C-alpha atoms as one frame of an Amber mdcrd trajectory, in Angstrom:
protein
 -39.825-150.696 -84.212 -40.700-152.126 -80.812 -43.405-154.768 -80.460 -46.437
-153.022 -78.972 -46.557-154.906 -75.669 -46.408-152.028 -73.204 -48.868-149.170
 -72.880 -46.099-146.608 -72.729 -46.540-143.099 -71.364 -45.837-140.172 -73.683
 -42.493-139.543 -72.075 -38.994-140.259 -73.399 -36.415-140.417 -70.620 -32.856
-139.479 -71.492 -30.769-139.404 -68.302 -30.891-139.514 -64.527 -29.149-137.968
 -61.547 -29.750-139.065 -57.976 -33.514-139.375 -57.467 -34.367-137.304 -60.545
 -34.958-138.303 -64.161 -34.754-135.996 -67.186 -36.571-136.379 -70.481 -35.390
-135.597 -74.004 -36.478-131.985 -73.471 -34.361-131.805 -70.286 -37.421-131.529
 -68.033 -36.826-132.767 -64.481 -39.015-135.451 -62.819 -38.898-136.583 -59.192
 -38.845-140.368 -59.395 -40.821-142.322 -56.794 -40.983-145.429 -58.988 -37.274
-146.334 -59.334 -37.812-148.352 -62.501 -40.465-150.460 -60.701 -38.216-151.005
 -57.709 -35.012-151.618 -59.659 -32.924-148.458 -59.274 -32.538-148.586 -55.501
 -29.420-146.403 -55.632 -31.026-143.874 -57.955 -29.275-142.759 -61.109 -25.697
-142.035 -62.128 -24.216-143.289 -58.858 -20.514-142.649 -59.377 -19.143-145.656
 -57.473 -21.599-148.010 -59.175 -20.775-146.631 -62.610 -17.038-146.956 -62.030
 -17.424-150.579 -60.929 -19.174-151.428 -64.191 -16.660-149.524 -66.311 -13.803
-151.304 -64.589 -15.371-154.703 -65.244 -16.072-153.890 -68.902 -12.350-153.379
 -69.389 -11.593-156.743 -67.762 -14.132-159.393 -68.790 -17.758-159.439 -69.940
 -18.607-163.100 -70.365 -17.096-166.555 -69.927 -20.046-169.020 -69.790 -20.729
-171.200 -66.776 -18.193-173.793 -67.871 -15.724-171.781 -65.782 -15.675-169.937
 -62.480 -15.356-166.167 -62.451 -14.291-163.996 -59.533 -17.274-161.663 -59.579
 -19.822-164.499 -59.501 -18.097-166.179 -56.562 -18.021-162.915 -54.641 -21.635
-162.083 -55.522 -22.806-165.521 -54.389 -21.085-165.011 -51.032 -22.679-161.585
 -50.657 -26.185-162.845 -51.403 -25.784-165.970 -49.268 -24.685-163.855 -46.313
 -27.512-161.343 -46.740 -30.212-163.994 -47.202 -28.794-166.413 -44.591 -29.117
-169.193 -47.174 -26.320-171.413 -48.428 -26.340-171.778 -52.211 -27.031-169.323
 -55.029 -27.904-169.608 -58.716 -27.794-166.450 -60.836 -30.426-165.718 -63.467
 -31.167-162.770 -65.765 -34.504-161.658 -64.315 -37.083-162.094 -61.583 -39.380
-164.375 -63.518 -36.423-166.664 -64.333 -35.666-166.809 -60.617 -39.225-167.965
 -59.949 -38.960-170.582 -62.690 -35.780-171.880 -61.076 -37.397-171.975 -57.640
 -40.271-174.024 -59.049 -37.817-176.513 -60.533 -36.062-176.743 -57.168 -39.356
-177.624 -55.477 -40.333-180.131 -58.141 -36.953-181.885 -57.981 -37.106-181.930
 -54.165 -40.512-183.610 -54.383 -39.326-185.991 -57.121 -36.487-187.178 -54.893
 -39.085-188.014 -52.235 -41.063-190.101 -54.703 -43.878-187.599 -55.243 -45.360
-187.674 -58.741 -47.204-184.663 -60.192 -46.395-182.325 -57.286 -48.562-179.264
 -56.666 -48.005-175.732 -55.342 -49.958-173.421 -53.086 -49.797-169.745 -54.076
 -52.020-166.829 -53.057 -54.837-164.689 -54.351 -53.663-161.267 -55.569 -50.195
-162.685 -56.208 -47.871-161.757 -59.057 -44.721-163.769 -59.787 -43.882-163.079
 -63.425 -44.864-163.487 -67.071 -43.189-166.727 -68.172 -45.442-169.781 -68.209
 -44.324-171.259 -64.895 -44.309-167.983 -62.992 -47.603-167.051 -64.645 -49.101
-170.277 -63.310 -48.388-169.014 -59.776 -49.931-165.617 -60.544 -53.535-165.222
 -59.445 -54.776-162.577 -61.873 -56.856-164.360 -64.494 -56.548-161.609 -67.122
 -52.800-162.280 -67.387 -53.317-166.038 -67.739 -56.366-166.643 -69.904 -54.760
-166.331 -73.387 -51.903-168.679 -72.486 -53.685-171.680 -71.029 -53.116-174.497
 -70.378 -50.466-173.511 -67.862 -48.756-175.684 -65.265 -51.383-177.766 -63.483
 -51.706-178.321 -59.760 -51.546-174.683 -58.622 -54.004-173.805 -55.864 -54.633
-170.318 -54.482 -55.144-169.616 -50.792 -56.117-166.333 -49.142 -53.156-164.192
 -48.116 -52.612-163.979 -44.336 -55.260-166.690 -43.772 -53.662-169.871 -42.438
 -56.865-171.913 -42.473 -57.286-171.315 -46.198 -53.794-172.759 -46.697 -54.480
-175.823 -44.575 -57.589-176.624 -46.607 -55.488-176.874 -49.776 -52.665-179.003
 -48.408 -52.374-182.623 -49.499 -49.727-185.287 -50.039 -48.849-183.793 -53.443
 -48.014-180.306 -52.117 -44.333-179.593 -52.750 -44.136-175.887 -51.890 -45.927
-172.819 -50.603 -44.974-169.711 -52.612 -45.620-166.148 -51.474 -44.445-162.603
 -51.959 -43.277-161.375 -48.563 -45.034-158.150 -49.528 -47.525-158.494 -52.370
 -46.800-155.892 -55.028 -48.830-155.907 -58.229 -51.929-157.189 -56.423 -51.810
-154.445 -53.791 -49.107-153.606 -51.253 -49.946-156.293 -48.714 -47.240-157.456
 -46.260 -47.389-160.966 -44.841 -47.996-160.690 -41.110 -45.268-162.128 -38.854
 -47.818-164.510 -37.337 -48.811-165.817 -40.761 -45.227-166.233 -41.947 -44.242
-168.089 -38.771 -47.255-170.378 -39.086 -46.354-171.164 -42.711 -42.802-171.970
 -41.660 -44.095-174.371 -38.998 -46.490-175.991 -41.461 -43.729-176.540 -44.018
 -41.393-177.989 -41.390 -44.038-180.435 -40.194 -44.764-181.704 -43.712 -41.281
-181.385 -45.261 -42.468-179.057 -47.995 -40.621-175.975 -49.189 -41.375-172.383
 -48.261 -40.496-170.118 -51.206 -40.211-166.391 -50.500 -40.538-164.119 -53.518
 -38.507-161.012 -52.636 -38.053-159.746 -56.181 -39.739-156.403 -55.499 -39.786
-156.150 -51.702 -36.247-157.407 -51.076 -32.763-155.892 -51.187 -33.372-153.328
 -48.464 -36.736-151.925 -49.503 -38.305-152.945 -46.191 -35.447-151.627 -44.054
 -33.900-155.097 -43.864 -32.185-156.955 -46.667 -35.229-159.194 -47.079 -38.766
-158.622 -45.849 -39.086-162.109 -44.349 -36.574-161.005 -41.716 -39.323-158.892
 -40.109 -41.085-162.170 -39.254 -38.018-163.882 -37.825 -38.224-166.811 -40.244
 -35.957-168.251 -42.894 -37.402-169.637 -46.143 -36.108-172.701 -47.929 -35.864
-170.820 -51.215 -35.520-167.100 -51.964 -36.089-165.383 -55.306 -34.412-162.041
 -55.958 -33.895-159.577 -58.827 -34.776-155.898 -59.466 -32.649-153.911 -56.955
 -30.086-156.720 -56.851 -28.400-155.172 -59.917 -29.578-151.542 -59.664 -30.508
-151.449 -63.348 -28.302-154.232 -64.698 -30.363-157.298 -65.656 -29.655-159.884
 -62.993 -31.671-162.140 -60.725 -30.978-165.070 -58.450 -32.503-167.785 -56.363
 -30.902-168.989 -53.146 -31.586-172.200 -51.230 -30.748-173.746 -47.883 -28.034
-176.381 -47.685 -30.634-179.113 -47.108 -32.499-178.123 -50.238 -29.274-177.822
 -52.230 -28.328-181.369 -51.335 -31.741-182.759 -52.253 -32.813-180.923 -55.400
 -31.073-179.618 -58.532 -27.924-181.362 -59.703 -25.613-180.936 -62.691 -27.654
-180.881 -65.885 -30.985-180.058 -64.210 -30.854-176.330 -64.866 -28.740-173.719
 -66.613 -28.419-170.209 -68.004 -26.035-168.939 -70.674 -25.803-165.419 -69.261
 -26.679-166.145 -65.632 -23.875-165.030 -63.323 -21.739-163.409 -65.997 -18.936
-161.142 -64.736 -20.568-157.829 -65.656 -23.895-158.618 -63.977 -22.162-159.935
 -60.882 -19.887-156.893 -60.717 -23.095-154.851 -60.496 -24.351-157.068 -57.661
 -21.092-156.672 -55.754 -21.099-152.913 -56.216 -24.651-152.781 -54.843 -23.685
-154.698 -51.718 -20.605-152.531 -51.199 -22.605-149.311 -51.540 -25.310-150.598
 -49.192 -22.632-151.176 -46.552 -20.769-147.887 -47.080 -23.883-145.714 -47.213
 -25.811-147.642 -44.532 -28.797-148.020 -46.847 -30.757-150.410 -44.602 -30.647
-148.172 -41.547 -31.446-145.169 -43.741 -34.645-146.816 -44.993 -35.634-147.946
 -41.505 -35.053-144.481 -40.080 -36.969-142.610 -42.782 -39.905-145.037 -43.145
 -41.988-143.502 -40.304 -41.759-140.087 -41.975 -42.884-141.484 -45.335 -45.780
-143.291 -43.650 -46.771-140.167 -41.700 -46.694-138.073 -44.873 -48.947-140.486
 -46.742 -51.308-140.733 -43.765 -51.651-136.947 -43.804 -52.747-137.097 -47.432
 -55.362-139.700 -46.515 -56.700-137.401 -43.809 -56.853-134.479 -46.205 -58.653
-136.134 -49.130 -61.823-138.156 -48.598 -61.272-140.222 -51.764 -57.990-141.594
 -50.377 -58.491-144.848 -48.492 -56.035-146.915 -46.516 -52.254-147.043 -46.664
 -50.542-150.418 -46.702 -46.888-151.330 -46.936 -43.507-151.930 -45.409 -40.528
-149.595 -45.598 -40.151-147.850 -48.938 -42.837-150.033 -50.533 -46.150-148.333
 -49.867 -49.604-148.350 -51.397 -52.435-145.829 -51.075 -55.898-146.874 -52.202
 -58.264-144.533 -54.048 -62.020-144.948 -54.049 -64.277-145.071 -57.094 -64.544
-141.273 -57.344 -61.264-141.000 -59.231 -59.194-143.316 -61.415 -55.579-144.033
 -60.573 -54.585-143.658 -64.249 -55.884-140.086 -64.219 -53.915-139.311 -61.065
 -50.702-140.743 -62.530 -51.154-138.694 -65.703 -51.569-135.495 -63.698 -48.548
-136.448 -61.579 -46.406-136.760 -64.687 -47.640-133.350 -65.825 -46.529-132.085
 -62.408 -43.129-133.773 -62.889 -43.682-136.613 -60.393 -43.359-140.283 -61.363
 -45.482-142.779 -59.417 -46.872-146.254 -60.117 -50.192-148.025 -59.752 -51.084
-151.447 -58.412 -54.146-153.552 -57.664 -57.375-152.129 -59.105 -57.082-148.475
 -58.127 -54.073-147.917 -55.864 -51.076-145.617 -55.988 -47.759-147.399 -55.486
 -44.686-145.695 -54.001 -41.308-147.330 -54.748 -38.753-144.532 -54.371 -35.005
-145.053 -54.680 -33.631-146.063 -51.293 -31.369-142.997 -51.272 -34.184-140.450
 -50.889 -33.978-137.839 -48.139 -36.705-136.210 -46.083 -36.762-133.261 -48.467
 -37.656-135.551 -51.381 -40.616-136.950 -49.455 -41.776-133.378 -48.830 -41.492
-132.484 -52.523 -43.347-135.658 -53.513 -46.150-134.911 -51.054 -46.545-131.319
 -52.254 -46.643-132.356 -55.900 -49.155-135.120 -55.171 -51.236-132.810 -52.991
 -51.417-130.297 -55.845 -52.611-133.052 -58.179 -55.221-134.421 -55.764 -56.681
-130.973 -55.176 -57.684-130.967 -58.821 -60.080-133.886 -58.393
């Protein structure tokens, strides 16, 4: 039996096709959650499946004592997309954050800084392991597991002055989600991101961009920081990177690579294994062939317009926030988001929540206009019942 960690819904999913999921009773559900942003290419994508089957017949695992072709190719793909130089593959998003923290600590250590500190942000979420949890603002996630890593300070998102007040000679990195997810769908403004980049350059501290949920095309660009015209020192990635296969990564600039982790400082038994990296390479190939980025960019205004129409129609719907196919819609105190999600499932629509009482929309990146229309009609039917 499974350890009772998750509050699971009374729904057993059996298979998927395109943007639809089917339960063990063969009932069809329109999926606007994509496995919490993982299944960017939807379900049962033939090219993706064939790439994995082909790799299974060749090689599953070698350990990192040796090179493997898929890992080398995947590193080149991610380096090109991120515009960073060096890549380390992990098994998950939270592992990528842990690795990024070690990068920053080693970078500070090499400069002679003892007990380095981080600046993160209120409403942030970076993962469940102890290091990543230390960067996460929500106290309810942290309280049972203290003491966590010390020296983490929390600034106000999109407020440069709040960051400046926390800076000192011990600061080794500023860590932010380019679009906050769990804490509410809040994009970093271009002005804020540029100011952070300038601040980090002036003080020789690292800018770490967490793109685990908002990256890999969800914003209409490979990574959401591109909308601000900046380049971070460290990127964390996962979720859509493997389209359902467990894989993550962190990437760093050449300067950081030369002045941080060296042989023996970090490792992962399964990180970068051939099967996971074959999934990564298939994702990049499909993105190119199917023009996924331009598809998201082109369809985003229609998704935004559709959600705005729902806000106009229902007085208990508040503001919409987001970027690309990562959108949030706040609900006021009159109704509870959990009740809305339950009714959506009964109406064969899968959505997510975030923050205190917000709906979260993370559809597969392959949706068409017609799927947005179906989603809106199903959600409208649900909201009319409140």
